[in-house]
Every structure is written in structure tokens, then in C-alpha cells.
N, C-alpha and C positions, 0 to 999 in steps of 0.2 A: 639097311644101316642108316642111321640119321646122317643128314648132310654134313654136320660139323665133324662127326666121328670119321666119316669118309675123308673129308678134307685133311683132318689132322693125321690120318694114317697114310695118306697119299704122298708120293714123291712129287713135289711141286717145283717146276723149273721155269724161270723167266729167261728166255733165250737171247735177250739183248737188254743190257742195262748200261747206258752211257755213264762212264766212270765218274765224271765230275758231279753229276746229280746223285748217283748211287752212294758215293762216299758221304755226302751230306745227309742222306735219307735212308741209310742202310737199315735202321731200326723198323722202317715201314715193312720191309721184306720179312724181317724177323716176326713182326706182329701178324703178318698175313700167312704165316706158316710155310714160308718158302724154304725149300731144301737146297736149291742151287741157283745162283745168279751167274749168267754169262756176262762178264763185265768188259765193256769196251775200254781197253787200255790205251789204244792208239787209233788215230784216224788220219790226220793230215801231217803228222810229225815226220821229220827226217830220222835217220838212224840214231843220232845222238839224243835227240829229243825223245824218241821212242824208248831208248834204254833208261832215260831218266824217269819217264812216266811209269814204266814197268817197275822200276826200283821203288817208286813212291807207293805203288799198290802193294808191293811186298811189305813195306814198312807198315802200311795201314792194316794189313791182315795180321802181321806179327804183333802189333800192339793190341789186338783183340783176340787173344788165344782161346778165350772161353766161348767165343761166338763164331769165329770165322776160321776157315781152313782152305788152303789152295787145293785144287783138284785137277788131276790130269788123266784120270781113269774113271770109268763108270763105277768101279768098286769104291773109289774115293768118295763119290757122291752118296752112294748107299751107306757107307760108313759114317758120313756126316749126318745123314738122317738118323741113324741109330744113336749117335752121340748127342743129338739135339743141337748141332751146329749148322751154320750156313756155308755150303761149299761155294768156292769162287773159281770160275773158269775164265781164263784170259782170252779175249777176242780182239782182233783187228777189224776196224771198219775202213777198208781200203788198204792198198799196198804201197802207199807213198813211202813208207819206211824201208822198202826194198830198193827203191830206185831201179837200176838195172842189174843189181847184184843178186844172182840166184842163190849164192851160198848163204846169204842172210836168212833164207827160209829156215835152214837148220839152226842157225844162231837163235832165232826166236823160238823155235821148237824147244831148244835146250833151256830157254828161259821160262818155259811152261805155257807158251801160247798154243792153243788147240783149235781155235776157230778163226779162219781168215776170209774176210769179205774181199772180193777181187777189186772192186772199184768203189769210189764214193761220188756218184752222180756225174763226174766229169771224166774226160778221157785221160788215161794214164798209160804207163808202159805195158800193163797187162791187157788192156782193152778199153772199151767205151762204157761210160756210165749211163744211167737211165735218162739223164738230161741232155745227152748228146744227140742232135738231130740225125746224124749220119748212121749211128749205131753200127760201126764198121766191124764189130766182132772181136773175138779173142785174137790177140797178136801172136806172133811167133814166140816172143818171150813169154806171153801169157800161157801158151801151151806148155812151155817148160816149167813155169811156176805151178800149174795144176799137177803136172807129173811129179814135181818135188813134194808138193803137199800130199799127194797120194803115197809117195815113197815113205814119208815120215809118219803118216797117220794123222794128218791135220785136216780138219773139216773145211771143205770148200763151201763158201757162202756167196750167194748171188743177189742179196738185197742191194739196192742202190745201183744195180748193174744193168746195162742195156739188154734188151730182149735177145738180140742175136749173140751178143757176147755171152749171155747166160746159157743159151742153147748150145753154143760152141763148147762152153765149159762142161756142160752135162755130157756132151758127146765125147769129150776128151778124158773125162774122169773115170777111173776104174773103181771108185768108191761112191757112196751116197753123197749127194749134193743137196744143200738146203737154201731156202730164202728165210733167213732167221727172223726177220721182222718186216714182212710184206703182206699185203692183203690182196684178195682177188679183184682184178680190174673189172670182172664181170658185174660186180656189185657197186663199184665206184671207179670211174675212169680217172686215173692219176698216173703220171709218169713213174711214181714210186710203187705202184701196184703191179701185180704180175698176171699175165694172161692165163687163160685156161690151158692153152697149149704148153706153156712153161710149167704150170702146176702138174700136168700129166707127165711131162718129161722128168721133173724132180721126183715124182712118185715112182717113176720107172727105174730110177737109180736106187730106190729104197729110202730116199730122202723125205723131206717134209717142208711145210710152210709154217712159220711162226706168226701168229696173228698179232698185228700191231695195234696198240690202243690209241694212237694219235688221231684225234677226231678228223683232221683234214684228210686222212687216208681211209676213214670209215664211210664218209659220205652221209647224206641225210641231214635233216634239220636238227641240230643239237643232238647228235646220236647218243643213245643210252646203251645200257648193258645188253638189251636184246639185239641191237644193231651189231655189237661185237660178236654175239653168239651167231648171228646170221652169217657172218664171215666164216666162222668155224664150220657151220653147217654146210655152207657152199663147198668148201674144200672136201669135207667128209663125204658129201653126196657125189662129188665129182670123181674122187680117187680113193676113198676109203678113210675111215676114222684114224687109221694108223699113220696117216701122212699129214696130220695137222697138230699144232702145238701152240705154245704161247711165246711171244716175243714183244712184250708191251712197249719197250722203248721209252719209258718214262723220262721226261726231261724237264728242264726249267720252264715254268709256265709263262713267266714275264721276262723273257730274255731282253736285254737292252736293245732298244730300237736301232741304235747306231751299229751294233754288231750284226743285227739282221740285215740292215741296209748294205753293210759291207759285204756280207756273204752273197747277197743278190748282185751287187756290182761286180764281184769277182767271179760270178757264174757258178759258185758252189751250190746255191739254191736258185730256183726261179720263183717269182712271185705267184705264178700260176699253180705251182705244186705246193709251195709253203706260204700260207697266208701270214700276214704280219702278226706278231704276238699282241696280246696274250693268247696262249694256246690252252687247249683243254683235252681232257680224257673222258671216257664215258661215265655218266652218272652211275654210281654203284661200283665203279672200278676206277675211281679218281686217283687213288694211290695203291701201292702194293699191299698196304694194310687191309684192303678190302677184298683180297683174293677169295676168302670164304664165300662172299656173295656170288662170285662166278660159279663156284661149285653148286650153290643153291639153284642158280638159274639154269645151269646145264641139266640138272635133274628135273627141274620143272618143265624144261623144254623137251623132255623125253629121252635124254641120253641115259643109258644104263650105267651102273657103277663101274664096270670094266672100261667102258668108253670114256667116262669122266677121268678115271685114273690115267688112261692113255693120253688124253689131251693135256692134263695137268703136268705130266712129267715123264710117263713111261715111254712115250714115243721119242722124246729127246734122248732118254737113256739108251734106247735101242740103237739109235743112230750113233750116239757117242761111242758105244761099245764096238759097233761094227767098224767105225773109222779109226778110232784111237788104238785099237788092238791090232790093226792091219799093217802098221808100219814095219819096215824092215830094220829100223834103228831103235830098238827098244831097251837098250841097256840103261841102267840106273844113271840118273843125272847127279 
């Protein structure tokens, strides 16, 4: 099958799309043939701010009924593909919006949130982020949060999360666990990348790693599309093609320097992990509109059609279906 026909017929899922950038550039994903975007609705917000942010995304989707549709099941995503629409799945990057209130997990589930990252770099009530030197592991509250996510059928995500905290979450979870937008540390040492040990542990749950396109996490000198594919190939070679997918994490390239400096001062980012802007993504994959070039390159690199479909979206669909259909609270919302 020609590469473009393969791409156009495939389910294509980007496993992490920061909401502020995504809303401004959603047409790039449409042009690139994307079927589903997992959109970061909330990161650092408290419960009131989180509710406002989610409501804003509801309005954004509602105002584009011909293009966008909210999804909370794998069937919703396949239906969006059939209808030529872009499915939108709501994600949290961190659990700041919970505080210490376990019951809020179900509140957010009822608002449609289906992917929950445990921490964002720093220590929180759930556990330690990847920038914490102690990496003290999953807290007692964190164990309860993982159990509640499992009960409801919400996907546990360990991107930005400390190694021990992540391994503890894998051990605690009864459902697949993912690193939605992280790269193998074996190819590039970074606090934001994940070890081979953790990749094996995630695969052991039935989960996956979504490969991040942010150049600082890919490594190399001005990394190109082949470097991105190298990260896919590493995970596939280590644990199997069924455990690797896409989580590009496209973001603002020229973020204000004052905002960057504030995040470094506050300890949200470290200069060692996050270089100063402007930032870049691989040539040939600079925006989501260029996703068809990734399909071309995967085929050129020897990936078969079935494997390409798996990486582009079928692996995410398998994990989504396994987790979202497993909850014990599945009545209509």
C-alpha cells in the first residue's frame, strides 16, 4: 500500500497535546490526518482553575461540531475516524487539582478526564516528580489515587514522574500504565526520559511509551526525523512494537524568557533538563501537519504496515480500551 494511503487509512493518535498550543494550532493535527488528540486540560491548576479550564475546552469543542468531538471510549475514537472528525481525550499532567481530596478523582472522571499523569517534575501529594533528587516514591495517598484511577477506568501516566515513584505506581496498578510523552534514557540521558527498567515494567502491565518530539529529550546535534524513529526503534527492540506510540508534546517554540526563568526559579523546570527557548522539534516533524512524513520514514526504515499502524495509533487504542472499559463505574454521564 502506498505510504499516503496507509497513513490516511490509519488511526493516528497524538498521546500528549498541551492545551494552550493545541487550541491555537488544532488545524495542524487535522492537516496531518490525526484521528485523536490527548489534550492536556490541566497541569498546575487547583480545583477551581481546573474546572474552568475543562469548561473552556468543552466550549472550544462545542464551537467546532463539524471538526471535533469529545471521546471517553475507544469506540468514540473509531467513530470519529469514520466520521472524519478529530477525537479529543482529556488529560491531566499532574495531580495538583486533587490536593489531598481522593473523591475529586471521580469528579474529574465524570467531567470526561481519562488520562492522569501522577506528578509534574516536582514533589506532590501523590509522589515525587522526575526533578526531585530524593525520588522518595509513591506516597500512601498516591497508592490510594492509583487504586481510584483503576476503579474508575482512568489511565495512569508516569511521564514527568520520578523513577521510583513510577515503578511503585506500576506495582500498585491493576491496569496498564503508560509514559505518555517520554523517551528512552538509554538514547539520551535526561531527567525527563525513562530507563529501560521502567520501559520493561510499563510493557509488563500492557502499557506503552509515547515518544516525545521535543528536541531536548531526543538528544543529538539538531535531531532530525531519523533520531525520532531511533527512539521508537529502541523501545520496540526492547519490549516489542506493541509498547511504543506517539506523544509529541508540541508546544510554544518561543515561550517568553521571563516565564521560562520563573519556572526555573520555582523549581518546576531545571535548566539542565529544559534549555532556554526558542525550542525545536525534529525536521520533518516540526508540526503535526507533517505526520505523513513519519509514516514515510517508518516504512523506509523497515517497519511493516501492521507495525506502522500500531505505532501511529492502534497501540494507544488497545491500551485505552483495556483501561477505560475496566472501570466499575460505567453508567452514562
